[in-house]
Structure formats: structure tokens, C-alpha cells
N, C-alpha and C positions, 0 to 999 in steps of 0.2 A: 504493500499500500504505500502510495506516495506521501511526502510530508504534508501537502495541502489536504489530502484526504484525513490525515491523522489530526491535523488542527481542527477541520470541520467536525470530526467525531468527538474531539475532546471538548469542543464548544458545545455540541448538542448533548453529550452525555453528563457534562459537569452542570449544565444549566437546569436540565431535567432532574438530576439527582439533588440539587440545591433546592429544587422547588418542591421536591418530594420530601427531604429529610427535614423534620421538624426541628424549630429553633433558629438562631441567627448563626450564620456561617462567616460572615464577612468575606472580605475580598472582592477584587475586581475581575475584569473579563481574563485577565492573564491567570489568575490563581483558579478561575473557573475552568480553563483550559488546560492547565497543568493537572487539576483534579480529574477532569475527564480522560485524559492521556492515561493516567495513573490508574485509573479505573479500569480502562480498556486493558492494560496489562494484568490487573488483579483478577478481573473477570475472566479473561481469556485464559490465564493459568488456572483459576478453579474450574471453568468449563473443560479444559484439557484433563484436569485431574479427576474430575466426575466421570468423563467419558472413557479415559483411557487407563486410569488408574495410576498414572505416573505425573509427578509435579515437574513441570517446565515452565519456565519463565518466558511466555511468549503472549502476544496478543492475536494469536490464530483464531481465535473464537470470536474475536469483536472486529468487525469490518463495517463497510457503509451499506448495511443491510438491516431490515427490522431486527432479526434475531441477534445480529452483531451489536447495535445500538442498545438493545435490552441486556445484552451481557454486559456491555460498558457500563451503562447506567448502574446495573447491580453492583460493579466492581466499584465505582464511584461512591456509591452510598456505603460500601464497607470502608473505603479509604476516608471518607467523611467522619464515620463512627472513630476509627483508629487515630485520626489526626486530633478528634476530641479528646481521646483518651491521653494522647501524648501530651497536648497542651495543659490538661487539667493536672496530670503528674507532676508536671514541670513546674506548675504554679504554686503547688502544695508545699 
């Protein structure tokens, strides 16, 4: 997938995940894009783990298709949750 497709997927997945996830996450368009791209990798890796039983760091399950966007959004929601845990533990 080209870099432009990753940027579009990141924007879509990050924006949808931020809209779904409760609470305030902050950040602008760049953080939303980065969150979505990280979500694509997390979601793609989890998708590969569930499908094949092996853990591979890949975003092969996430592309510019409806299932790919859903995988990226689910991964971005996981990334938002983990980022919230990291921020909360560092402020304590």
C-alpha cells in the first residue's frame, strides 16, 4: 500500500476511533493520523494472530477496504486505550 493510502487509512481509522471511544482524547489531525496508522498495525497484527495463530507485526489485514478500515478502527481503539493507560500511569 502506498504512503498516500496509509495517510488516508490513518485519518479515517483515527477519526472514527476517536468518535467512537468515550471521553476526550485531545490532539489534532497529525495525532489522529498517527493513531490510525498505529491502529492499522495493531489491528492487522491481531487479525493475523486470530487467523493464522502466529503473531506478526504487519498491517496486512488493514487496507483501504471496508473490512480493512474496520480492522484499523478496532486497532486504533485498542491504541487509544493503551495510550490512556500509559498516560495515566505516568501522571500517578
